[in-house]
C-alpha positions in Angstrom: 20.2 45.6 -1.3 19.3 42.8 -4.3 16.7 40.4 -3.5 18.1 36.6 -2.4 14.6 35.3 -3.8 14.5 37.1 -7.4 16.0 33.9 -9.2 13.7 31.3 -7.4 10.5 33.9 -8.4 11.4 34.4 -11.7 11.7 30.7 -12.7 8.4 30.0 -11.8 4.7 30.9 -12.3 2.8 31.2 -9.0 -0.6 30.9 -10.4 -0.4 27.0 -11.6 2.8 26.1 -9.0 1.9 25.4 -5.4 5.2 26.0 -4.3 5.2 29.4 -1.8 6.1 32.4 -3.5 7.4 33.0 -0.4 7.0 33.6 3.6 8.1 31.5 6.5 9.9 32.2 9.7 12.9 31.7 11.4 13.2 29.8 14.9 15.3 30.0 17.9 17.2 27.6 15.8 18.7 27.5 12.1 16.3 24.8 10.2 17.2 22.7 7.6 15.3 20.3 5.5 15.9 17.6 3.2 13.2 17.5 0.0 13.6 14.0 -2.9 12.4 15.4 -5.8 10.8 13.2 -8.7 12.1 15.8 -11.2 13.2 14.8 -14.9 15.7 12.9 -12.5 15.5 11.7 -9.3 17.4 13.9 -6.5 17.5 15.6 -3.2 17.5 18.7 -2.4 19.9 19.6 0.8 18.9 23.5 2.2 20.5 25.2 5.1 18.6 28.7 6.9 20.9 31.1 6.5 20.3 35.2 6.3 16.4 34.8 6.2 16.8 32.0 3.2 17.4 28.4 2.6 20.8 28.5 0.8 20.5 25.0 -1.5 22.0 22.5 -2.9 21.3 19.7 -5.8 22.5 16.2 -4.5 21.8 13.3 -6.9 22.4 10.6 -4.8 21.6 12.0 -1.4 23.2 11.7 1.8 25.5 8.9 3.0 26.8 8.2 6.5 29.9 6.5 4.9 32.8 9.7 5.2 34.7 7.5 2.3 31.5 8.5 0.1 31.6 12.0 -1.1 28.6 13.7 -2.5 28.2 15.6 -5.4 26.3 18.7 -4.5 25.2 21.5 -7.0 24.3 24.8 -5.8 21.1 26.0 -7.0 19.0 29.4 -6.2 18.1 30.2 -2.7 14.2 29.0 -1.1 12.5 31.1 0.8 11.5 29.4 4.8 8.4 28.5 3.7 9.2 26.3 1.4 10.7 24.0 3.7 7.1 22.6 4.5 6.5 22.1 0.7 5.5 18.7 0.1 3.4 18.5 -3.6 3.4 17.8 -7.3 4.7 20.7 -9.3 2.8 20.3 -12.4 4.2 19.7 -15.9 5.4 22.4 -17.7 6.8 23.9 -15.1 10.3 24.6 -13.8 11.1 21.4 -11.6 8.2 19.5 -12.9 7.3 16.4 -10.2 6.5 15.6 -6.6 8.3 16.6 -3.9 8.2 15.1 0.2 9.8 16.4 3.1 12.7 13.1 2.9 14.2 15.3 6.6 13.9 18.0 8.3 15.3 19.7 11.7 17.8 22.1 13.0 21.4 22.6 12.1 24.1 24.2 13.8 27.3 25.6 12.5 30.9 24.6 13.8 32.4 28.0 13.3 31.0 31.5 11.3 28.6 30.4 8.6 29.7 33.3 6.6 33.3 33.0 6.7 32.8 29.1 5.8 30.2 29.6 3.0 31.8 32.3 1.3 35.7 30.2 2.5 34.1 27.8 0.2 33.8 25.0 3.6 30.9 24.9 5.6 31.5 22.6 9.0 27.8 22.0 10.7 25.8 19.6 12.7 22.9 18.2 11.9 20.2 17.7 14.0 16.9 15.7 12.3 14.8 12.8 11.8 17.2 10.9 10.1 20.5 12.6 9.9 23.0 13.5 12.6 26.1 14.5 13.4 28.9 16.7 11.3 29.3 17.2 8.1 30.5 19.2 5.6 29.9 21.3 2.8 33.2 21.5 0.6 33.4 23.9 -2.9 34.6 22.0 -6.0 37.6 24.4 -8.1 34.5 25.9 -10.7 35.7 25.1 -14.1 33.6 24.9 -17.1 30.0 24.1 -15.6 27.5 26.6 -14.9 26.2 26.3 -11.8 29.0 26.0 -8.0 29.7 22.0 -7.5 30.4 21.6 -3.7 30.6 17.8 -2.1 28.6 16.4 0.8 30.5 14.9 3.5 29.6 13.1 6.3 32.3 14.0 9.2 33.2 10.8 11.6 32.1 10.8 14.3 29.8 8.3 16.6 27.1 8.3 14.0 29.6 8.2 10.8 28.7 4.3 9.0 30.1 2.2 6.4 27.6 2.5 3.5 27.2 -1.8 2.8 26.2 -1.8 6.6 23.6 1.4 6.5 22.4 3.0 3.6 19.9 6.1 5.0 18.1 6.6 1.2 17.8 2.8 0.6 16.5 1.9 4.0 14.6 5.4 5.0 12.8 6.3 1.5 9.8 7.7 3.1 8.5 11.6 3.9 9.1 12.3 7.4 5.9 14.7 7.0 3.7 11.3 6.3 4.9 9.7 9.0 5.8 12.3 11.8 7.2 9.8 14.3 10.3 9.9 12.3 10.3 5.2 12.0 13.4 4.2 11.6 15.0 7.6 12.4 16.4 6.3 16.0 18.1 3.6 13.5 19.6 6.1 11.3 22.8 6.8 12.9 23.4 3.7 15.1 23.1 -0.2 14.7 19.4 -1.3 16.4 20.1 -2.9 19.5 19.8 -6.6 19.9 16.9 -8.8 20.6 17.4 -9.4 24.4 18.6 -5.7 25.6 14.9 -4.7 23.8 13.4 -7.7 25.7 15.1 -6.4 28.7 13.9 -2.6 27.8 10.7 -3.6 26.8 9.5 -4.7 30.6 8.1 -1.2 32.0 5.3 0.1 33.8 2.8 -1.9 35.7 2.3 -5.3 38.2 2.8 -8.6 36.7 -0.5 -9.5 39.7 2.0 -11.9 41.8 1.7 -14.7 38.9 5.2 -16.1 39.4 5.7 -16.4 34.8 5.3 -12.8 34.9 7.8 -10.4 34.5 7.9 -8.1 37.6 6.9 -5.1 34.8 4.8 -5.2 31.8 5.5 -3.3 28.9 4.3 0.5 28.8 1.1 0.8 27.4 -1.2 -1.9 28.8 -4.8 -1.4 29.4 -6.3 -3.3 32.4 -9.0 -5.8 31.1 -11.2 -8.5 31.7 -10.3 -11.3 28.9 -12.9 -11.5 26.1 -14.3 -15.0 25.4 -13.5 -14.7 22.2 -10.7 -13.0 19.2 -10.2 -12.4 16.0 -6.4 -12.7 14.9 -4.4 -10.3 12.6 -3.4 -11.3 9.1 -1.3 -10.3 7.0 -1.2 -9.3 3.3 0.9 -10.7 0.8 3.8 -8.3 -0.1 6.3 -8.8 -3.5 8.7 -7.8 -2.0 10.4 -6.3 1.4 9.9 -2.9 3.1 13.2 -0.7 2.5 13.3 -0.1 5.4 14.4 -3.0 6.8 15.0 -2.1 10.1 11.4 -1.5 10.5 10.4 -5.0 10.8 11.0 -8.3 12.2 11.1 -11.4 10.0 9.5 -14.9 11.3 9.4 -17.9 9.0 6.2 -18.6 7.3 4.6 -22.2 9.0 2.7 -24.2 6.3 -0.2 -25.1 9.0 -3.2 -24.0 10.8 -3.6 -20.8 12.5 -4.1 -21.6 15.9 -5.2 -19.5 19.3 -5.2 -20.3 23.1 -7.6 -18.9 25.2 -5.8 -19.5 28.3 -7.8 -19.0 32.1 -6.0 -21.1 34.9 -7.7 -25.2 34.0 -9.9 -23.5 31.2 -8.2 -23.7 28.1 -9.8 -23.4 25.1 -8.4 -23.9 21.3 -9.7 -21.8 18.7 -8.5 -21.6 14.8 -8.6 -17.8 12.7 -12.4 -18.3 11.5 -13.3 -19.1 15.7 -14.1 -23.1 15.1 -13.6 -24.6 18.7 -10.9 -27.6 17.8 -10.3 -28.2 21.6 -11.6 -31.8 20.8 -9.6 -32.3 18.0 -6.4 -31.0 19.5 -6.6 -33.1 22.7 -2.6 -34.0 23.7 -1.8 -30.6 22.7 -4.7 -28.9 25.2 -3.7 -30.9 28.0 0.2 -29.8 27.4 -1.2 -26.1 27.7 -3.0 -27.0 30.4 -0.7 -28.2 32.1 2.4 -25.3 31.4 0.2 -23.2 34.1 0.7 -20.2 31.7 -1.3 -16.4 32.7 -4.7 -16.0 31.3 -4.6 -14.8 28.4 -5.4 -15.0 25.1 -1.9 -17.0 23.0 -1.7 -16.5 18.9 0.4 -19.2 16.6 0.5 -21.5 14.2 0.5 -25.6 14.6 2.7 -28.0 12.6 3.7 -31.4 11.9 7.4 -31.5 11.0 8.9 -34.0 8.6 12.0 -35.6 8.8 14.4 -33.1 8.0 12.2 -30.6 10.9 10.7 -28.9 8.2 6.7 -28.4 8.7 4.7 -30.6 6.1 1.3 -29.3 5.6 0.2 -33.4 3.7 1.8 -34.3 7.4 -0.8 -32.0 9.7 -3.8 -32.3 7.9 -2.2 -36.8 8.2 -2.2 -36.5 11.8 -5.9 -35.1 11.8 -7.2 -37.9 9.6 -5.6 -40.4 12.0 -6.2 -38.9 14.1 -2.8 -38.9 15.2 -2.5 -35.1 16.8 0.7 -35.9 19.8 2.6 -35.6 16.6 1.6 -31.6 16.7 3.8 -28.8 17.7 2.7 -25.7 18.5 4.5 -22.4 17.4 3.8 -19.0 19.0 4.4 -15.7 18.0 2.3 -12.5 19.7 0.7 -12.4 23.2 -2.9 -9.9 22.6 -3.7 -10.2 26.3 -2.2 -11.5 29.6 -2.8 -11.5 32.9 -5.8 -9.6 33.3 -3.9 -6.8 30.5 -5.1 -6.0 27.3 -1.6 -5.5 25.1 -3.0 -4.8 22.0 -1.5 -1.5 21.4 1.8 -2.7 23.5 4.1 -2.1 20.0 4.7 -5.9 18.8 8.3 -6.2 19.7 7.7 -6.0 23.2 4.5 -8.3 23.2 7.2 -10.4 21.6 9.2 -10.3 24.3 6.3 -10.6 26.6 6.2 -14.4 25.4 9.4 -15.1 25.1 9.6 -14.2 29.4 6.4 -16.1 29.8 7.5 -19.4 27.8 10.6 -19.5 29.5 9.4 -18.8 32.7 7.1 -22.2 32.6 9.8 -24.2 31.2 10.4 -25.6 28.0 8.3 -27.6 25.9 8.6 -29.4 22.8 5.3 -29.2 22.0 5.0 -25.3 22.3 7.5 -23.1 21.4 8.3 -19.5 21.0 8.9 -18.2 17.0 12.2 -16.9 17.1 12.7 -13.7 14.2 14.9 -14.4 11.6 18.4 -12.8 12.1 19.2 -12.1 8.5 18.0 -9.8 5.5 14.8 -10.4 4.6 15.8 -11.5 1.0 18.6 -13.5 2.4 15.8 -15.1 4.9 13.2 -15.6 1.3 16.3 -17.1 0.2 16.8 -19.6 2.9 13.8 -20.3 3.0 13.0 -21.5 -0.8 16.1 -23.8 -0.5 14.7 -25.5 2.7 11.5 -25.9 1.2 9.4 -23.9 3.3 6.4 -21.5 2.5 8.2 -18.6 2.4 8.8 -15.5 5.7 6.6 -13.4 7.7 7.3 -9.6 7.9 6.2 -7.4 11.0 6.4 -4.3 11.7 7.9 -3.6 15.4 6.0 -0.7 16.3 2.8 -2.3 15.1 -0.6 -3.2 17.0 -2.4 -6.0 17.3 -5.1 -5.6 15.1 -8.3 -8.6 14.6 -8.2 -7.5 10.4 -5.7 -7.8 7.7 -3.2 -5.5 7.9 0.3 -4.2 5.8 1.6 -3.7 9.4 2.0 -7.8 8.5 3.1 -9.0 5.3 3.9 -12.5 3.5 6.4 -13.2 1.5 6.2 -16.3 -0.7 8.6 -18.8 -2.4 7.6 -18.3 -6.2 9.3 -20.1 -9.2 13.2 -20.1 -10.6 14.9 -20.0 -14.1 17.3 -18.9 -16.5 16.6 -15.5 -18.3 18.8 -14.0 -20.7 19.9 -10.2 -20.4 19.3 -7.8 -23.0 20.2 -4.7 -21.3 20.3 -2.5 -18.0 18.9 0.2 -16.2 21.1 3.0 -14.6 21.9 3.2 -10.8 19.5 5.0 -7.9 20.7 6.6 -5.0 23.5 5.5 -3.9 23.5 2.3 -5.7 26.6 1.9 -8.1 27.4 0.1 -11.9 23.6 -0.4 -12.6 20.3 -0.7 -11.2 18.6 -3.7 -12.5 19.3 -6.1 -15.3 16.7 -6.4 -17.7 15.6 -10.0 -18.8 13.6 -12.0 -21.7 12.9 -15.5 -23.1 12.7 -16.7 -26.4 9.8 -18.2 -28.4 9.7 -20.9 -30.4 10.3 -18.4 -33.4 13.5 -17.2 -32.5 12.3 -13.6 -31.0 13.3 -12.4 -27.7 10.1 -11.0 -25.4 11.0 -8.7 -22.3 9.7 -10.8 -19.4 10.7 -8.0 -16.4 13.7 -6.4 -14.4 15.5 -7.9 -11.8 17.4 -5.6 -9.1 18.0 -7.5 -6.2 20.1 -10.3 -5.4 23.7 -8.6 -6.2 26.5 -7.7 -3.5 28.6 -5.0 -4.2 31.4 -7.5 -5.8 28.4 -8.6 -8.0 28.0 -4.9 -9.4 31.2 -4.6 -10.2 32.2 -7.6 -12.1 28.7 -7.6 -14.1 28.8 -3.9 -15.1 32.3 -4.6 -16.8 30.9 -8.0 -18.3 28.2 -5.7 -19.5 30.0 -2.5 -21.0 31.5 -4.9 -23.9 28.3 -6.1 -24.9 26.4 -2.4 -25.4 24.5 -1.8 -28.6 22.4 0.8 -29.9 19.3 -0.9 -30.6 17.6 -2.8 -28.5 17.4 -6.8 -28.7 13.6 -7.3 -27.2 11.0 -7.7 -30.1 8.6 -5.8 -27.7 11.0 -3.0 -26.8 7.9 -0.8 -26.2 7.2 -2.6 -23.1 10.8 -1.6 -21.1 10.7 2.1 -19.1 12.8 5.1 -19.4 15.8 5.0 -20.6 17.6 1.9 -20.7 20.9 0.7 -21.9 20.8 -2.0 -24.5 23.4 -5.4 -24.7 23.8 -7.9 -27.5 21.6 -10.9 -25.3 24.7 -13.2 -24.5 24.7 -13.6 -21.1 21.9 -15.7 -19.2 21.0 -15.5 -15.6 19.8 -18.0 -13.3 16.8 -15.6 -11.5 14.0 -16.9 -8.7 10.3 -14.8 -8.7 7.1 -15.1 -7.1 5.1 -15.5 -10.1 4.1 -14.4 -13.9 1.8 -11.4 -14.6 -0.8 -11.5 -17.3 1.4 -9.4 -19.5 4.4 -11.5 -19.3 6.4 -10.1 -16.5 8.1 -11.4 -13.3 7.3 -10.6 -9.8 9.2 -10.2 -6.7 12.2 -11.6 -8.8 16.1 -12.3 -7.0 19.0 -12.8 -9.4 21.3 -15.8 -7.7 24.2 -16.2 -11.0 25.0 -16.0 -14.4 25.1 -19.7 -16.0 27.9 -20.2 -18.2 26.4 -23.7 -19.4 23.8 -23.1 -21.1 23.0 -20.8 -24.5 21.1 -17.6 -25.1 19.4 -18.8 -27.6 18.4 -22.3 -25.9 16.7 -20.0 -23.2 12.4 -20.5 -23.1 9.3 -19.6 -20.5 9.0 -22.7 -18.5 5.6 -22.2 -17.1 3.8 -24.9 -15.1 0.3 -25.8 -17.3 -2.3 -27.0 -15.6 -5.8 -27.7 -17.2 -8.2 -25.5 -17.2 -11.3 -26.1 -15.6 -14.9 -25.8 -17.9 -12.4 -26.5 -20.8 -14.2 -25.7 -24.3 -12.6 -27.8 -27.3 -15.1 -25.2 -29.5 -14.2 -22.2 -27.8 -13.7 -19.2 -30.1 -10.5 -18.4 -30.8 -11.2 -14.8 -31.0 -12.7 -14.6 -27.2 -12.7 -16.5 -23.8 -15.5 -18.3 -22.7 -16.2 -17.8 -19.1 -18.5 -20.6 -17.4 -19.9 -20.7 -14.4 -17.1 -19.6 -12.0 -15.7 -17.0 -14.7 -13.2 -19.7 -16.0 -11.6 -19.4 -19.6 -11.7 -21.4 -21.6 -9.5 -23.2 -24.1 -9.7 -19.9 -26.1 -7.9 -18.3 -23.8 -4.5 -17.0 -23.6 -1.9 -19.8 -21.0 -1.8 -16.6 -19.0 -5.6 -16.5 -18.8 -6.1 -20.5 -18.5 -3.7 -20.0 -15.3 -6.1 -17.3 -13.5 -7.1 -18.7 -9.8 -11.1 -19.9 -10.0 -13.3 -17.9 -8.9 -14.5 -18.2 -4.9 -17.6 -20.8 -4.8 -20.0 -18.1 -3.3 -19.5 -15.8 -6.8 -19.5 -18.6 -8.7 -23.1 -20.5 -8.4 -24.4 -16.6 -9.1 -22.6 -16.8 -12.8 -24.0 -16.8 -16.5 -23.8 -20.4 -17.3 -22.1 -19.0 -20.6 -20.8 -15.2 -21.1 -18.5 -14.6 -24.0 -15.6 -12.2 -23.3 -14.1 -10.8 -26.7 -10.2 -9.5 -26.4 -10.0 -11.7 -23.5 -6.6 -10.7 -23.5 -6.6 -6.8 -24.9 -4.7 -5.0 -21.3 -7.0 -2.5 -20.1 -4.6 -1.2 -17.9 -0.8 -1.4 -18.8 0.6 0.4 -15.1 -0.4 -3.1 -13.5 -0.6 -5.5 -16.8 -4.0 -6.3 -16.2 -6.4 -7.7 -19.0 -9.6 -7.4 -19.7 -10.6 -11.1 -18.4 -8.9 -10.4 -15.3 -11.3 -7.3 -14.9 -14.5 -9.5 -15.7 -12.9 -12.2 -13.3 -12.2 -9.5 -10.4 -15.7 -8.4 -11.4 -17.0 -11.5 -10.5 -15.0 -12.3 -7.6 -16.2 -9.2 -6.2 -20.7 -9.7 -7.3 -21.5 -10.3 -4.1 -20.3 -7.8 -2.3 -21.1 -5.0 -5.0 -25.1 -6.1 -4.9 -25.7 -4.1 -1.8 -24.4 -1.0 -3.1 -25.8 -1.4 -6.6 -29.5 -3.0 -5.6 -32.3 -0.3 -7.0 -30.0 2.2 -7.8 -29.6 4.2 -11.4 -26.3 3.7 -12.5 -23.8 5.7 -15.0 -20.9 3.3 -16.5 -17.7 4.6 -17.7 -16.8 2.1 -20.7 -12.9 3.0 -21.9 -12.8 0.2 -24.9 -9.1 1.6 -26.4 -7.7 1.0 -21.8 -7.7 3.7 -19.3 -5.4 5.9 -21.4 -7.6 6.2 -23.9 -10.6 7.7 -25.0 -13.4 7.2 -21.5 -16.8 7.4 -22.2 -19.4 8.1 -19.7 -23.3 6.7 -20.1 -26.2 6.7 -18.1 -28.7 5.1 -21.0 -28.6 2.1 -23.2 -27.1 2.0 -26.4 -27.2 -1.6 -26.6 -28.7 -4.7 -24.7 -26.2 -5.9 -22.2 -27.8 -8.8 -20.1 -28.7 -8.0 -15.9 -28.4 -4.2 -17.1 -32.5 -3.2 -16.9 -34.1 0.2 -17.9 -35.7 2.1 -15.4 -39.4 3.1 -15.7 -38.6 6.4 -17.7 -41.2 7.8 -16.2 -38.4 8.6 -13.6 -36.9 11.2 -15.6 -39.3 11.6 -18.6 -37.0 14.4 -20.0 -34.3 11.6 -20.9 -33.9 8.0 -22.3 -34.6 5.0 -19.2 -31.8 5.1 -16.8 -29.9 2.0 -16.2 -29.3 -0.1 -12.9 -27.7 -3.5 -12.9 -29.6 -6.7 -11.2 -26.9 -9.1 -10.0 -24.0 -10.6 -11.0 -25.0 -11.2 -14.8 -25.2 -7.6 -15.3 -21.3 -6.6 -13.4 -20.3 -9.3 -15.8 -21.9 -8.4 -19.4 -21.1 -4.5 -18.2 -17.6 -5.5 -18.2 -17.8 -8.1 -21.3 -18.6 -4.3 -22.8 -15.9 -2.4 -22.0 -16.9 -1.2 -18.5 -14.5 0.0 -16.1 -16.3 2.3 -13.4 -19.5 1.9 -12.3 -20.9 4.9 -10.6 -24.6 5.1 -8.7 -27.1 8.0 -7.7 -28.2 8.9 -3.9 -32.0 7.7 -4.6 -33.2 4.1 -5.1 -35.9 3.4 -8.2 -39.0 3.3 -6.0 -38.1 6.6 -4.5 -36.4 8.3 -6.8 -37.8 11.9 -6.1 -36.5 11.6 -2.4 -33.1 10.9 -2.0 -31.8 8.4 1.4 -28.1 8.9 1.3 -25.7 12.2 1.4 -21.6 11.6 0.1 -19.1 14.0 0.7 -16.2 13.8 -1.7 -13.1 14.8 -0.4 -11.1 15.4 -3.8 -7.3 17.3 -2.5 -6.0 20.2 -4.4 -2.2 20.4 -5.5 0.1 21.0 -2.4 -2.4 18.2 -0.2 -0.6 15.6 1.5 -1.9 12.3 2.3 -2.0 12.7 6.6 -4.0 15.8 5.5 -6.8 14.3 3.4 -6.7 11.6 6.8 -7.3 14.4 9.0 -9.5 16.1 6.5 -12.1 13.0 7.2 -11.3 13.3 10.7 -13.1 16.8 11.0 -15.8 16.5 8.0 -16.9 13.5 10.5 -17.0 15.3 13.8 -18.8 18.4 12.2 -21.4 15.5 11.0 -21.6 13.9 14.6 -22.5 17.8 15.4 -25.2 17.6 13.2 -26.0 14.1 14.9 -25.0 12.1 11.1 -23.6 9.1 11.2 -20.9 8.9 8.5 -19.5 5.6 6.5 -16.3 5.7 5.1 -15.2 4.6 1.7 -12.1 4.8 0.2 -12.8 6.8 -3.6 -9.9 4.4 -5.2 -8.5 7.2 -6.9 -6.8 10.7 -4.5 -9.5 10.9 -1.7 -12.0 9.8 0.1 -15.7 9.4 0.6 -18.4 9.9 4.0 -21.3 8.8 2.7 -24.2 9.2 5.4 -27.5 7.1 5.2 -30.7 9.0 5.2 -34.6 8.3 5.1 -36.3 9.2 2.4 -38.0 12.1 3.0 -37.0 15.5 1.2 -36.3 16.1 -2.2 -33.1 16.8 -4.4 -33.1 20.7 -4.1 -33.2 20.2 0.0 -31.0 17.5 -0.1 -28.2 19.1 -2.0 -29.2 22.7 -0.4 -28.1 20.9 2.7 -25.0 19.1 2.0 -23.9 22.7 -0.1 -24.4 24.5 3.9 -22.7 21.7 5.4 -19.8 22.7 3.3 -20.1 26.2 3.3 -20.0 25.6 7.1 -16.8 24.0 7.4 -15.2 25.8 5.0 -15.7 28.7 6.7 -14.5 27.1 10.4 -11.4 26.6 8.4 -10.7 27.9 5.4 -6.6 26.8 5.4 -7.9 23.1 4.9 -10.8 23.4 2.7 -12.6 25.1 -0.1 -16.1 25.2 -0.9 -16.0 26.3 -4.4 -14.4 23.9 -7.2 -11.8 24.4 -9.6 -8.2 23.9 -9.5 -7.1 27.1 -8.3 -9.6 27.6 -5.6 -8.2 24.2 -4.3 -4.7 24.8 -3.9 -3.2 23.6 -0.8 -6.4 22.7 0.5 -9.5 20.0 -0.1 -12.5 20.9 -2.1 -15.2 19.1 -0.5 -17.9 17.7 -3.8 -21.2 18.4 -2.6 -22.3 18.1 -5.8 -22.6 14.4 -5.9 -25.7 14.9 -4.1 -27.7 17.1 -7.2 -30.9 14.9 -9.4 -28.9 12.6 -11.7 -25.2 13.2 -9.9 -23.3 9.9 -9.6 -20.8 8.7 -7.6 -18.1 5.8 -8.0 -20.0 2.6 -6.4 -18.0 0.6 -3.5 -16.2 -2.3 -5.0 -15.8 -0.2 -8.6 -12.6 0.2 -10.2 -11.8 3.0 -11.1 -10.0 4.1 -14.6 -7.5 5.4 -14.1 -3.4 3.6 -13.8 -3.4 1.2 -11.7 -6.7 0.4 -11.7 -7.7 1.6 -7.7 -11.0 0.5 -5.9 -13.4 1.8 -4.0 -13.6 0.1 -0.8 -16.1 0.5 2.5 -13.5 1.0 5.6 -13.4 1.5 9.4 -13.3 4.7 10.8 -10.1 2.4 12.9 -8.8 2.1 9.9 -8.1 5.1 8.5 -4.4 5.9 10.4 -3.1 2.7 8.0 -4.5 3.8 4.5 -1.6 5.0 2.8 -3.8 6.6 -0.4 -7.3 6.7 -1.6 -6.5 3.8 -3.9 -4.8 1.7 -1.0 -6.1 -1.0 -3.1 -6.1 -2.3 -6.5 -7.3 -4.9 -8.7 -4.2 -6.5 -8.4 -4.6 -6.3 -4.6 -8.1 -5.9 -3.6 -8.3 -10.4 -2.9 -6.2 -9.5 0.5 -9.5 -7.4 1.3 -12.0 -9.3 -0.1 -12.6 -11.9 3.3 -13.3 -8.2 5.8 -15.8 -7.6 2.8 -18.8 -5.3 3.9 -18.0 -5.9 7.0 -17.0 -2.3 7.7 -20.7 -1.1 6.7 -22.3 -3.8 8.7 -24.9 -0.6 10.7 -25.1 1.5 7.7 -28.9 0.6 6.7 -29.9 0.7 10.5 -27.8 4.3 10.9 -30.3 5.9 9.1 -31.2 9.2 9.7 -34.0 12.1 8.9 -32.8 15.4 8.2 -35.2 17.6 9.7 -33.3 17.7 13.3 -29.5 18.2 11.1 -31.4 21.4 9.5 -32.4 22.7 13.0 -29.1 22.7 14.4 -27.4 24.6 11.0 -29.6 26.7 10.9 -30.8 25.6 7.2 -34.3 26.6 6.0 -35.4 23.7 3.3 -37.9 24.7 0.8 -39.8 21.2 1.2 -41.8 20.0 3.7 -41.0 19.2 7.8 -39.8 15.7 8.5 -42.6 14.3 10.9 -40.4 11.1 12.1 -37.7 13.7 13.5 
């Protein structure tokens, strides 16, 4: 019998690709999987288990729940059953090179005899997946001149069928079901989400209400009996550029232009506190009286106080005037969350159910003109943002329906702000993706004073089906072969060029430093303005610290790291640095080539990177103090040649040479003293800053261990998170505390503070023994050997970071790779919410700065000796014992 996997194996070199060569066993039910595959073109691989293999089809646009939408499906070679669990990156040069995720999986039930249906070319079946449900069919098309057999993937008419205009499954549920095993949004894949009123009723489910008439008979499942805490820090939102694709998973509310306020209610004792914990009870006398008279159940109530203008819109200026003039009776309190209530801790109850309980409590206590429930917005987020902007509001807030309440900033709450709006010239367009028709996005530009059209980014949202159709027809008549943009090299992919005649009106959040738009929304074509008249409409402000004598070839960064008149316009508009940082900057720092782009992916310039290090200088000091450093320079940007430097190659202010006796066989090592050293290093094109495991004063005795989790090919991010927990468990067994930080790259770092006693060889030897022990216990997950072949599908724990002279990237350092990820200290309970080792980047780190080093607040006092852990592991050091242990 012919080998059904012969063609599959003949196309692949399994010494290079992480894909499985064979393997996998069938279960009681036939399996199916849909894998999302970013190869030369994004497509979806649809696979059905039959006769011990996965029959496979490539579906360019992915499945659709609309029976009227018939998707092309190209039959490809059979795959092994083990391929159904494959996620990873197929390397360049290999067949199908690109990233693969498991987009959906489950079981399938043939409707009729499957072999006969397959042979006939009409295979009907039911899918029972996390995203795909109901009856489907694969219908083979008549074979023409094409090399591969073409089929159509069609949704049958049943209770799950839905118009694509109402629900586009590939757009709304884009993520891996392995990375999100709960299948967020899958319950809504075939049906509309239930109305808020029915969810509110369903939310009230498990425990007693302690007899308080304001509480329902049943409280949400998952509540925990708990005393009312004296203090509570609020959950904070992260600024987002655009709404998530999985819109059904989110609730949106108005972003109020006011003050955040938390109320602790315990009978007649009502205390009002700000986001920072300041007690404002005395300042808000009228509101305090209203809350007391409402007889709310004991609890913490979270919301925002505002003062509306004559049109009913929140007005921050009026709110400030209310405090200044002591007319706080006009203040309205909008409540949106309920972390504690009636003797229960609700923080682990999903947000949607907390809000349902809050709405019930407020209704039961009677209506109040001063205390109101913050309602959810009944509109798509893009339209809600647009409406908020038209009304002069600040924007909207998005919150995951199933999110817990946590007292720090999180991506489960996002804020979408109103931005700017102007006209742009349309110079081209991109191809549509997924189920979209017509085009993907418009390529926009503006003319300069010399008549050159400069690329300004793209816009891909704000179009309805009719606009996609009519605009596509107009653009086809304007097609040209050459780009109209003076800087066409900035346009990625394979665009289609147009004569620059159409003018589009677009709203957007902001300009990036390289002159592109963020959070853009299309509003329509303008017929009353000629394309040649379209210029960039900047809102310019005077630059603090303006210096008319600034060097036109560079930028002068004064006390707060602000650019002077010699910098570019985009640099002049950059926000000032925080006062705590500004006070520690040198009086004057000359930044050469401030507009040089360090990272093309994010558009970050050299000046922007200097400003970043100005922002984090105070946070980096505890991690840098007295440690020898290695500096990674990128004179030509992160995609150019990189230089690692541990010794002086030129004098930099604030970068000091250490005593050569510490390393007598080499030139003196370097250490960074304060913000001045960080900024002069950044001016010297340093992107990454690495530190050694010992302080200069006790250099022969390391005072920390580092375990670097480096995932190999085929390892998913959830596996990295799980690996970190497993390594932590092993260190717990050895009674060693582990502090966590992102690497800024692909992995995670576990850092163990030590008392400096053992020498380098013993510390490195012990760390190697720990890694070897973990790899022996769980060989399918971990590798103790470096090299790509030794860690395909596994995680290499790099103990070599613990050798003499070895370094690890410093906390808060940027990484010299596209995107400029940041190594950030995190709490262990934040691990589940991280979406990669580069969860934060130079562009997004500002939202994390207020957390700072708090996750490592106990680091110094947690230092341990190694004698006890060595005994527990059975490791015999070459050095002396450790008396204090």
